[in-house]
A tleap script that builds the chain and sets N, CA, C and O, in Angstrom:
source leaprc.protein.ff14SB
mol = sequence {
  NTYR PRO VAL LEU LYS GLU LYS ASP GLY GLU
  PHE VAL ALA GLN PHE LYS PHE THR VAL LEU
  LEU LEU PRO GLY GLY THR LYS LYS ILE THR
  GLY LEU PRO VAL ASP ASP LYS MET VAL VAL
  SER THR LEU SER VAL GLN ASP GLU GLU MET
  LYS LYS VAL LEU ALA LYS SER ALA ASN PRO
  LYS LYS ASN LYS LYS LYS LYS GLY GLU ALA
  LYS ASP GLY ASP GLU ALA LYS GLU GLU ALA
  LYS ASP GLU GLU CLYS
}
set mol.1.N position { 100.917 72.226 83.519 }
set mol.1.CA position { 101.752 73.160 84.247 }
set mol.1.C position { 102.208 72.523 85.541 }
set mol.1.O position { 101.461 71.768 86.163 }
set mol.2.N position { 103.431 72.821 85.953 }
set mol.2.CA position { 103.902 72.235 87.207 }
set mol.2.C position { 103.178 72.867 88.405 }
set mol.2.O position { 102.820 74.044 88.391 }
set mol.3.N position { 102.978 72.050 89.430 }
set mol.3.CA position { 102.342 72.536 90.654 }
set mol.3.C position { 103.402 73.207 91.508 }
set mol.3.O position { 104.465 72.639 91.757 }
set mol.4.N position { 103.104 74.426 91.957 }
set mol.4.CA position { 104.048 75.164 92.793 }
set mol.4.C position { 103.686 74.976 94.253 }
set mol.4.O position { 102.513 75.033 94.621 }
set mol.5.N position { 104.684 74.753 95.078 }
set mol.5.CA position { 104.449 74.553 96.508 }
set mol.5.C position { 105.311 75.531 97.287 }
set mol.5.O position { 106.411 75.894 96.870 }
set mol.6.N position { 104.784 75.944 98.423 }
set mol.6.CA position { 105.492 76.865 99.298 }
set mol.6.C position { 105.229 76.418 100.733 }
set mol.6.O position { 104.471 75.478 100.972 }
set mol.7.N position { 105.852 77.089 101.669 }
set mol.7.CA position { 105.637 76.762 103.078 }
set mol.7.C position { 104.162 76.941 103.427 }
set mol.7.O position { 103.453 77.701 102.767 }
set mol.8.N position { 103.702 76.244 104.459 }
set mol.8.CA position { 102.318 76.397 104.922 }
set mol.8.C position { 102.060 77.855 105.267 }
set mol.8.O position { 102.868 78.499 105.936 }
set mol.9.N position { 100.925 78.368 104.802 }
set mol.9.CA position { 100.562 79.757 105.072 }
set mol.9.C position { 101.106 80.737 104.043 }
set mol.9.O position { 100.763 81.918 104.091 }
set mol.10.N position { 101.935 80.290 103.122 }
set mol.10.CA position { 102.485 81.149 102.068 }
set mol.10.C position { 101.714 80.908 100.772 }
set mol.10.O position { 101.140 79.838 100.572 }
set mol.11.N position { 101.707 81.900 99.906 }
set mol.11.CA position { 100.994 81.790 98.641 }
set mol.11.C position { 101.962 81.992 97.478 }
set mol.11.O position { 102.894 82.792 97.556 }
set mol.12.N position { 101.723 81.257 96.409 }
set mol.12.CA position { 102.507 81.386 95.188 }
set mol.12.C position { 101.525 81.606 94.052 }
set mol.12.O position { 100.500 80.927 93.973 }
set mol.13.N position { 101.833 82.554 93.169 }
set mol.13.CA position { 100.960 82.806 92.024 }
set mol.13.C position { 101.797 82.994 90.772 }
set mol.13.O position { 102.888 83.561 90.811 }
set mol.14.N position { 101.261 82.505 89.660 }
set mol.14.CA position { 101.889 82.722 88.366 }
set mol.14.C position { 100.850 83.370 87.466 }
set mol.14.O position { 99.677 82.998 87.484 }
set mol.15.N position { 101.292 84.337 86.684 }
set mol.15.CA position { 100.419 84.988 85.714 }
set mol.15.C position { 101.041 84.771 84.344 }
set mol.15.O position { 102.132 85.263 84.059 }
set mol.16.N position { 100.335 84.029 83.503 }
set mol.16.CA position { 100.865 83.712 82.181 }
set mol.16.C position { 99.898 84.193 81.116 }
set mol.16.O position { 98.685 84.232 81.324 }
set mol.17.N position { 100.460 84.559 79.966 }
set mol.17.CA position { 99.639 84.883 78.805 }
set mol.17.C position { 100.455 84.599 77.554 }
set mol.17.O position { 101.676 84.451 77.608 }
set mol.18.N position { 99.765 84.528 76.441 }
set mol.18.CA position { 100.398 84.250 75.165 }
set mol.18.C position { 100.327 85.492 74.290 }
set mol.18.O position { 99.286 86.145 74.207 }
set mol.19.N position { 101.428 85.812 73.646 }
set mol.19.CA position { 101.457 86.958 72.738 }
set mol.19.C position { 101.938 86.520 71.364 }
set mol.19.O position { 102.687 85.552 71.226 }
set mol.20.N position { 101.492 87.251 70.357 }
set mol.20.CA position { 101.999 87.072 69.004 }
set mol.20.C position { 102.905 88.255 68.701 }
set mol.20.O position { 102.520 89.406 68.906 }
set mol.21.N position { 104.091 87.978 68.222 }
set mol.21.CA position { 105.021 89.030 67.841 }
set mol.21.C position { 104.879 89.230 66.340 }
set mol.21.O position { 105.399 88.450 65.543 }
set mol.22.N position { 104.166 90.287 65.966 }
set mol.22.CA position { 103.844 90.565 64.572 }
set mol.22.C position { 104.627 91.776 64.081 }
set mol.22.O position { 105.089 92.578 64.892 }
set mol.23.N position { 104.783 91.925 62.770 }
set mol.23.CA position { 105.486 93.106 62.247 }
set mol.23.C position { 104.833 94.419 62.673 }
set mol.23.O position { 105.521 95.423 62.854 }
set mol.24.N position { 103.501 94.416 62.834 }
set mol.24.CA position { 102.788 95.626 63.225 }
set mol.24.C position { 102.753 95.857 64.721 }
set mol.24.O position { 102.225 96.875 65.166 }
set mol.25.N position { 103.291 94.957 65.502 }
set mol.25.CA position { 103.314 95.118 66.948 }
set mol.25.C position { 102.966 93.825 67.662 }
set mol.25.O position { 102.728 92.798 67.026 }
set mol.26.N position { 102.937 93.878 68.965 }
set mol.26.CA position { 102.658 92.722 69.797 }
set mol.26.C position { 101.167 92.618 70.047 }
set mol.26.O position { 100.504 93.632 70.267 }
set mol.27.N position { 100.623 91.390 70.015 }
set mol.27.CA position { 99.194 91.160 70.213 }
set mol.27.C position { 99.011 90.098 71.296 }
set mol.27.O position { 99.437 88.957 71.122 }
set mol.28.N position { 98.380 90.467 72.411 }
set mol.28.CA position { 98.076 89.520 73.484 }
set mol.28.C position { 96.830 88.741 73.078 }
set mol.28.O position { 95.795 89.335 72.775 }
set mol.29.N position { 96.927 87.391 73.072 }
set mol.29.CA position { 95.787 86.595 72.615 }
set mol.29.C position { 95.155 85.742 73.712 }
set mol.29.O position { 94.012 85.312 73.558 }
set mol.30.N position { 95.849 85.487 74.799 }
set mol.30.CA position { 95.260 84.726 75.906 }
set mol.30.C position { 95.689 85.345 77.228 }
set mol.30.O position { 96.630 86.137 77.281 }
set mol.31.N position { 94.994 84.977 78.286 }
set mol.31.CA position { 95.356 85.442 79.619 }
set mol.31.C position { 94.327 86.408 80.171 }
set mol.31.O position { 93.578 87.039 79.426 }
set mol.32.N position { 94.304 86.509 81.474 }
set mol.32.CA position { 93.371 87.395 82.160 }
set mol.32.C position { 94.066 88.689 82.550 }
set mol.32.O position { 95.281 88.706 82.748 }
set mol.33.N position { 93.301 89.779 82.661 }
set mol.33.CA position { 93.922 91.024 83.124 }
set mol.33.C position { 94.331 90.895 84.598 }
set mol.33.O position { 93.643 90.244 85.384 }
set mol.34.N position { 95.443 91.516 84.958 }
set mol.34.CA position { 95.952 91.451 86.330 }
set mol.34.C position { 96.071 92.879 86.853 }
set mol.34.O position { 96.704 93.732 86.230 }
set mol.35.N position { 95.452 93.125 88.006 }
set mol.35.CA position { 95.581 94.433 88.652 }
set mol.35.C position { 96.848 94.396 89.497 }
set mol.35.O position { 96.860 93.823 90.586 }
set mol.36.N position { 97.919 95.012 88.988 }
set mol.36.CA position { 99.210 94.936 89.686 }
set mol.36.C position { 99.227 95.669 91.016 }
set mol.36.O position { 100.154 95.486 91.804 }
set mol.37.N position { 98.224 96.495 91.284 }
set mol.37.CA position { 98.150 97.189 92.579 }
set mol.37.C position { 97.709 96.243 93.703 }
set mol.37.O position { 97.903 96.541 94.881 }
set mol.38.N position { 97.119 95.109 93.334 }
set mol.38.CA position { 96.680 94.131 94.329 }
set mol.38.C position { 97.788 93.133 94.678 }
set mol.38.O position { 97.659 92.366 95.632 }
set mol.39.N position { 98.871 93.147 93.904 }
set mol.39.CA position { 99.961 92.203 94.104 }
set mol.39.C position { 101.091 92.890 94.854 }
set mol.39.O position { 101.555 93.958 94.456 }
set mol.40.N position { 101.531 92.263 95.948 }
set mol.40.CA position { 102.624 92.804 96.745 }
set mol.40.C position { 103.787 91.819 96.669 }
set mol.40.O position { 103.612 90.617 96.872 }
set mol.41.N position { 104.974 92.341 96.375 }
set mol.41.CA position { 106.146 91.486 96.258 }
set mol.41.C position { 107.296 92.070 97.072 }
set mol.41.O position { 107.369 93.280 97.288 }
set mol.42.N position { 108.173 91.210 97.511 }
set mol.42.CA position { 109.362 91.669 98.228 }
set mol.42.C position { 110.457 92.068 97.245 }
set mol.42.O position { 111.457 92.667 97.639 }
set mol.43.N position { 110.270 91.734 95.948 }
set mol.43.CA position { 111.246 92.052 94.916 }
set mol.43.C position { 110.669 93.104 93.974 }
set mol.43.O position { 109.451 93.227 93.843 }
set mol.44.N position { 111.550 93.862 93.320 }
set mol.44.CA position { 111.088 94.844 92.345 }
set mol.44.C position { 112.133 95.026 91.253 }
set mol.44.O position { 113.305 94.697 91.438 }
set mol.45.N position { 111.697 95.550 90.118 }
set mol.45.CA position { 112.596 95.826 88.999 }
set mol.45.C position { 113.312 97.139 89.285 }
set mol.45.O position { 112.671 98.141 89.604 }
set mol.46.N position { 114.631 97.137 89.172 }
set mol.46.CA position { 115.427 98.323 89.481 }
set mol.46.C position { 115.790 99.130 88.237 }
set mol.46.O position { 115.972 100.344 88.327 }
set mol.47.N position { 115.899 98.481 87.084 }
set mol.47.CA position { 116.312 99.131 85.841 }
set mol.47.C position { 115.170 99.982 85.283 }
set mol.47.O position { 114.089 99.465 85.000 }
set mol.48.N position { 115.413 101.302 85.123 }
set mol.48.CA position { 114.373 102.233 84.664 }
set mol.48.C position { 113.886 101.900 83.251 }
set mol.48.O position { 112.693 102.001 82.963 }
set mol.49.N position { 114.803 101.508 82.379 }
set mol.49.CA position { 114.414 101.160 81.004 }
set mol.49.C position { 113.501 99.927 80.989 }
set mol.49.O position { 112.536 99.870 80.228 }
set mol.50.N position { 113.816 98.955 81.829 }
set mol.50.CA position { 112.994 97.748 81.918 }
set mol.50.C position { 111.613 98.086 82.484 }
set mol.50.O position { 110.618 97.492 82.066 }
set mol.51.N position { 111.536 99.021 83.418 }
set mol.51.CA position { 110.245 99.446 83.971 }
set mol.51.C position { 109.366 100.040 82.883 }
set mol.51.O position { 108.159 99.802 82.864 }
set mol.52.N position { 109.966 100.820 81.965 }
set mol.52.CA position { 109.207 101.405 80.858 }
set mol.52.C position { 108.653 100.323 79.943 }
set mol.52.O position { 107.505 100.397 79.507 }
set mol.53.N position { 109.473 99.319 79.655 }
set mol.53.CA position { 109.031 98.216 78.794 }
set mol.53.C position { 107.886 97.458 79.457 }
set mol.53.O position { 106.901 97.123 78.798 }
set mol.54.N position { 108.004 97.190 80.737 }
set mol.54.CA position { 106.971 96.436 81.457 }
set mol.54.C position { 105.676 97.229 81.597 }
set mol.54.O position { 104.601 96.642 81.720 }
set mol.55.N position { 105.769 98.558 81.581 }
set mol.55.CA position { 104.577 99.395 81.725 }
set mol.55.C position { 103.755 99.458 80.441 }
set mol.55.O position { 102.582 99.829 80.480 }
set mol.56.N position { 104.353 99.100 79.306 }
set mol.56.CA position { 103.628 99.136 78.028 }
set mol.56.C position { 102.582 98.035 77.986 }
set mol.56.O position { 102.743 96.977 78.595 }
set mol.57.N position { 101.524 98.300 77.266 }
set mol.57.CA position { 100.460 97.313 77.101 }
set mol.57.C position { 100.937 96.164 76.223 }
set mol.57.O position { 101.679 96.375 75.264 }
set mol.58.N position { 100.515 94.959 76.548 }
set mol.58.CA position { 100.830 93.796 75.721 }
set mol.58.C position { 99.845 93.678 74.570 }
set mol.58.O position { 100.014 92.820 73.704 }
set mol.59.N position { 98.832 94.514 74.544 }
set mol.59.CA position { 97.836 94.489 73.482 }
set mol.59.C position { 97.453 95.929 73.134 }
set mol.59.O position { 96.341 96.364 73.433 }
set mol.60.N position { 98.367 96.665 72.505 }
set mol.60.CA position { 98.096 98.084 72.240 }
set mol.60.C position { 96.942 98.290 71.266 }
set mol.60.O position { 96.697 97.463 70.387 }
set mol.61.N position { 96.242 99.401 71.436 }
set mol.61.CA position { 95.130 99.769 70.551 }
set mol.61.C position { 95.695 100.524 69.354 }
set mol.61.O position { 96.593 101.353 69.500 }
set mol.62.N position { 95.164 100.230 68.169 }
set mol.62.CA position { 95.573 100.953 66.971 }
set mol.62.C position { 94.613 102.096 66.747 }
set mol.62.O position { 93.419 101.967 67.019 }
set mol.63.N position { 95.121 103.224 66.250 }
set mol.63.CA position { 94.279 104.360 65.912 }
set mol.63.C position { 93.665 104.104 64.548 }
set mol.63.O position { 94.370 104.081 63.539 }
set mol.64.N position { 92.358 103.913 64.515 }
set mol.64.CA position { 91.671 103.668 63.256 }
set mol.64.C position { 91.102 104.978 62.737 }
set mol.64.O position { 90.635 105.813 63.511 }
set mol.65.N position { 91.144 105.152 61.418 }
set mol.65.CA position { 90.559 106.347 60.821 }
set mol.65.C position { 89.048 106.169 60.771 }
set mol.65.O position { 88.539 105.065 60.577 }
set mol.66.N position { 88.350 107.270 60.948 }
set mol.66.CA position { 86.898 107.234 60.880 }
set mol.66.C position { 86.463 107.012 59.441 }
set mol.66.O position { 87.207 107.306 58.505 }
set mol.67.N position { 85.266 106.498 59.271 }
set mol.67.CA position { 84.762 106.150 57.956 }
set mol.67.C position { 84.733 107.346 57.006 }
set mol.67.O position { 85.005 107.189 55.816 }
set mol.68.N position { 84.408 108.537 57.509 }
set mol.68.CA position { 84.288 109.728 56.688 }
set mol.68.C position { 85.613 110.366 56.315 }
set mol.68.O position { 85.655 111.216 55.425 }
set mol.69.N position { 86.698 109.977 56.974 }
set mol.69.CA position { 87.996 110.582 56.696 }
set mol.69.C position { 88.634 109.925 55.483 }
set mol.69.O position { 88.606 108.701 55.354 }
set mol.70.N position { 89.208 110.725 54.596 }
set mol.70.CA position { 89.897 110.198 53.423 }
set mol.70.C position { 91.377 110.026 53.734 }
set mol.70.O position { 91.927 110.705 54.601 }
set mol.71.N position { 92.004 109.121 53.021 }
set mol.71.CA position { 93.439 108.931 53.175 }
set mol.71.C position { 94.165 110.016 52.396 }
set mol.71.O position { 93.565 110.675 51.547 }
set mol.72.N position { 95.461 110.212 52.678 }
set mol.72.CA position { 96.241 111.262 52.026 }
set mol.72.C position { 96.189 111.159 50.505 }
set mol.72.O position { 95.971 112.162 49.825 }
set mol.73.N position { 96.383 109.973 49.972 }
set mol.73.CA position { 96.353 109.790 48.526 }
set mol.73.C position { 94.973 110.065 47.953 }
set mol.73.O position { 94.855 110.652 46.878 }
set mol.74.N position { 93.936 109.652 48.654 }
set mol.74.CA position { 92.564 109.882 48.202 }
set mol.74.C position { 92.225 111.367 48.216 }
set mol.74.O position { 91.515 111.854 47.336 }
set mol.75.N position { 92.729 112.085 49.209 }
set mol.75.CA position { 92.469 113.527 49.299 }
set mol.75.C position { 93.043 114.241 48.092 }
set mol.75.O position { 92.394 115.122 47.528 }
set mol.76.N position { 94.245 113.874 47.688 }
set mol.76.CA position { 94.889 114.515 46.537 }
set mol.76.C position { 94.075 114.258 45.266 }
set mol.76.O position { 93.904 115.162 44.448 }
set mol.77.N position { 93.576 113.040 45.098 }
set mol.77.CA position { 92.766 112.704 43.921 }
set mol.77.C position { 91.477 113.511 43.907 }
set mol.77.O position { 91.067 114.017 42.862 }
set mol.78.N position { 90.842 113.629 45.061 }
set mol.78.CA position { 89.586 114.377 45.150 }
set mol.78.C position { 89.806 115.858 44.858 }
set mol.78.O position { 88.982 116.487 44.194 }
set mol.79.N position { 90.918 116.422 45.351 }
set mol.79.CA position { 91.220 117.825 45.088 }
set mol.79.C position { 91.461 118.057 43.598 }
set mol.79.O position { 91.031 119.070 43.048 }
set mol.80.N position { 92.151 117.114 42.944 }
set mol.80.CA position { 92.417 117.241 41.509 }
set mol.80.C position { 91.106 117.222 40.722 }
set mol.80.O position { 90.945 117.971 39.759 }
set mol.81.N position { 90.176 116.368 41.133 }
set mol.81.CA position { 88.868 116.290 40.463 }
set mol.81.C position { 88.111 117.599 40.637 }
set mol.81.O position { 87.478 118.083 39.699 }
set mol.82.N position { 88.173 118.167 41.824 }
set mol.82.CA position { 87.468 119.434 42.098 }
set mol.82.C position { 88.041 120.562 41.261 }
set mol.82.O position { 87.296 121.418 40.784 }
set mol.83.N position { 89.359 120.578 41.073 }
set mol.83.CA position { 90.011 121.634 40.302 }
set mol.83.C position { 89.643 121.545 38.819 }
set mol.83.O position { 89.549 122.565 38.136 }
set mol.84.N position { 89.432 120.302 38.318 }
set mol.84.CA position { 89.071 120.110 36.916 }
set mol.84.C position { 87.690 120.661 36.620 }
set mol.84.O position { 87.422 121.110 35.505 }
set mol.85.N position { 86.814 120.629 37.611 }
set mol.85.CA position { 85.426 121.076 37.406 }
set mol.85.C position { 85.320 122.529 37.290 }
set mol.85.O position { 84.221 123.056 37.115 }
savepdb mol mol.pdb
quit
């Protein structure tokens, strides 16, 4: 990575991470979490739509079904079996 330099007494920071763009969604695979409340900048994003995109997680959680829950197709099969009895 290139070394960034600034005036004496000034600080420069870069936050990088790697994502996989998959059919099921985006998956963050490297990088550290960043608390954006600790970062102060003289610049900001003005576009509201872009702010919404940036606010989304780069590694969203998927809703997993619990082990005891049946899938829709399985439920129909089980109901048919119960009706036969």
